[in-house]
C-alpha positions in Angstrom: 122.0 73.7 166.4 123.8 71.2 168.5 125.0 72.1 172.0 126.9 70.7 174.9 127.0 71.9 178.5 128.9 71.7 181.8 127.7 72.7 185.3 129.6 73.0 188.5 129.3 74.6 191.9 131.8 75.1 194.8 131.3 76.4 198.3 134.3 78.6 198.0 136.9 79.3 200.7 134.8 81.4 203.2 131.2 80.3 203.3 130.1 77.4 205.5 127.1 76.5 203.3 126.6 76.5 199.5 123.3 78.4 198.9 123.6 78.3 195.1 121.6 75.9 192.9 122.0 75.2 189.3 120.6 73.1 186.4 121.8 71.9 183.1 118.9 70.0 181.4 120.2 69.3 177.9 117.2 67.3 176.9 114.8 70.2 177.5 117.4 72.9 176.7 117.0 74.5 180.2 120.1 76.0 182.0 119.8 77.9 185.3 121.9 79.4 188.1 120.3 80.7 191.3 122.1 82.3 194.2 120.2 82.1 197.5 120.5 85.4 199.4 122.9 84.7 202.2 121.6 87.6 204.4 118.1 86.2 204.5 116.5 83.0 205.8 117.2 79.7 204.1 118.9 81.0 200.9 119.7 77.4 199.9 116.1 76.4 200.0 115.0 79.4 198.1 117.5 78.8 195.2 116.6 75.1 195.1 112.8 75.8 194.9 113.4 78.3 192.1 115.5 76.0 190.0 113.3 72.9 190.5 110.1 74.8 189.8 111.3 76.4 186.6 112.6 73.1 185.3 109.4 71.2 186.2 107.0 73.8 184.7 108.8 74.1 181.4 109.2 70.3 181.0 105.6 69.6 182.0 103.9 72.4 180.1 105.4 71.2 176.9 103.7 67.8 177.1 100.7 68.3 179.4 97.9 70.9 179.4 98.6 72.5 182.8 97.4 75.8 184.2 99.8 78.8 183.6 100.3 81.2 186.5 100.2 84.3 184.2 98.5 85.1 180.9 100.8 84.9 177.8 101.7 88.3 176.4 101.5 89.0 172.7 104.9 90.7 172.4 106.7 87.4 173.4 107.0 84.1 171.7 105.5 80.9 173.1 108.8 79.8 174.6 109.5 83.3 176.0 106.1 83.2 177.6 106.7 79.7 178.9 109.9 80.9 180.5 108.2 83.9 182.1 105.4 81.7 183.4 107.9 79.3 184.9 109.7 82.1 186.7 106.5 83.5 188.0 105.6 80.1 189.4 109.1 79.9 191.0 108.7 83.3 192.6 105.4 82.2 194.1 106.9 78.9 195.3 109.7 80.7 197.2 107.3 83.3 198.6 104.8 80.6 199.7 107.6 78.8 201.5 108.4 82.0 203.4 104.7 82.4 204.3 104.4 78.7 205.4 107.6 78.9 207.4 106.4 81.9 209.4 109.8 83.5 210.0 110.1 87.2 210.3 112.9 87.4 207.7 112.2 87.0 204.0 113.5 84.3 201.7 115.0 85.2 198.3 117.2 84.1 195.4 118.6 85.5 192.2 118.0 83.6 189.0 119.5 83.7 185.6 118.5 81.3 182.9 119.0 80.2 179.3 116.3 78.4 177.3 117.2 77.0 173.9 114.5 77.7 171.3 115.6 76.4 167.9 118.1 79.0 166.6 117.7 81.4 169.6 118.8 81.5 173.2 116.2 83.0 175.5 117.8 84.8 178.5 116.1 85.7 181.7 117.4 87.5 184.8 116.4 88.5 188.3 119.1 89.9 190.6 122.9 90.1 190.1 123.8 86.7 188.8 125.0 87.0 185.2 124.9 85.6 181.7 127.9 86.2 179.4 128.2 85.5 175.7 131.7 84.7 174.3 131.6 85.1 170.5 134.4 85.7 168.0 137.0 86.1 170.7 135.0 88.8 172.6 133.0 88.6 175.8 129.8 90.5 176.5 127.6 90.5 179.6 124.0 90.0 178.2 122.2 90.6 181.4 122.0 93.7 183.6 122.6 93.5 187.3 119.6 94.5 189.4 121.7 96.2 192.1 121.9 99.6 193.7 125.4 100.3 192.5 124.6 99.3 188.9 121.7 101.6 189.0 124.2 104.4 189.8 126.4 103.2 186.9 123.5 103.4 184.5 122.7 106.9 185.7 126.3 107.9 185.2 127.0 108.8 188.9 129.4 105.9 189.4 131.9 104.2 187.2 132.0 100.4 186.6 135.3 100.3 188.4 133.9 102.1 191.4 130.9 99.8 191.5 133.1 96.7 191.4 134.7 97.6 194.8 131.8 99.5 196.4 130.8 98.4 199.9 127.2 98.0 198.8 127.8 96.2 195.5 126.0 93.1 196.7 122.8 95.0 197.6 120.2 93.9 195.0 116.9 95.5 194.3 115.2 92.5 192.5 115.0 88.9 193.6 112.6 86.0 193.5 110.5 85.2 196.6 110.6 88.6 198.4 107.2 89.6 197.2 104.1 88.1 195.5 105.3 89.1 192.1 108.7 89.6 190.6 110.0 91.8 187.7 111.9 89.7 185.2 114.2 90.7 182.3 113.8 88.6 179.2 115.4 88.8 175.8 116.4 86.5 172.9 119.7 86.2 171.1 120.2 84.5 167.8 122.7 81.6 168.1 125.7 81.0 166.0 128.0 78.0 165.8 130.9 78.5 168.2 128.9 80.6 170.7 129.7 80.0 174.3 127.3 81.1 177.1 128.4 81.4 180.7 125.8 81.6 183.4 127.3 82.3 186.8 126.7 83.6 190.4 128.5 86.6 191.7 130.9 84.3 193.4 132.6 84.0 190.0 132.1 87.4 188.6 133.3 89.2 191.8 136.6 87.3 191.7 137.3 87.5 188.0 136.9 90.4 185.6 135.3 90.0 182.2 138.8 90.2 180.6 140.1 87.4 182.9 137.1 85.2 182.1 137.8 85.7 178.4 141.5 84.9 178.8 140.6 81.6 180.4 138.4 80.7 177.4 141.4 81.1 175.2 143.6 78.8 177.3 144.3 75.1 176.9 141.6 74.4 179.5 139.0 75.6 177.0 139.5 72.5 174.8 136.7 70.9 176.9 133.9 72.6 178.8 134.8 70.6 181.9 138.4 71.8 181.8 137.2 75.4 181.2 134.7 75.2 184.1 137.2 73.7 186.5 139.8 76.4 185.6 137.3 79.1 186.3 136.4 77.6 189.7 140.0 77.2 190.6 140.9 80.8 189.6 138.0 82.2 191.7 139.1 80.2 194.7 142.7 81.2 194.2 141.6 84.8 194.4 139.9 84.2 197.7 136.7 82.3 197.0 134.8 84.8 199.1 131.4 83.4 198.1 129.8 80.3 196.7 130.9 79.9 193.1 128.5 78.4 190.5 128.6 78.3 186.7 126.9 76.7 183.7 128.6 76.7 180.3 126.7 76.1 177.1 128.6 75.8 173.8 126.8 75.6 170.4 128.1 73.9 167.3 127.0 73.9 163.7 125.2 70.7 162.8 128.1 69.5 160.6 130.9 70.4 163.0 132.5 68.4 165.7 133.0 69.5 169.3 
């Protein structure tokens, strides 16, 4: 399955510093978005360490016999285990930086990722950055936010509409770097020609609803991934740009098709 990608990040209209990091490594099929936690120390460093560590481990472990930080688990494929190991190493990298720095406040970052494995997309998530799949004219969030308000939504004590405007909607209960180990969601999705994956920080998903994101993918801007990405960034900024805005778009094509 062929694919193309586009990645972009913007500081937004309010923040003085962009604490997001992102990666689109088409050669290795690694795509990542990390959102450094602005309320903590050095969020930009945390997100950069996470992205660089995951990219390095996956790339190196495919060609060199290196030590894995965790033992592979039987229920996961080799590439799923590789992704989990990379994120485990990234978590330790951020946590170690906090220990070395000696500050009283923790360091942390969210992380969402997509790893291409032949005919499947492996999706990982820690925190409230998101991965969406746009397929056959419909949009679906394929990750679950690890946040206090979404816990309430899952329990049925809060509606998604209430969660979207709740004063504590940005309080997350999972992140990389805040402890020695991290709980990571992982799943695999079969890829079809025409599939479009959107990885983004909450600076995009807070400003635009799922339906608005889908509408942009149907616009003239969607003829190219760059045009689509730039349109999303512009719309988010036009709505206020209250946080850093980062996105990675990955579009798949059948081998015989153009695009």
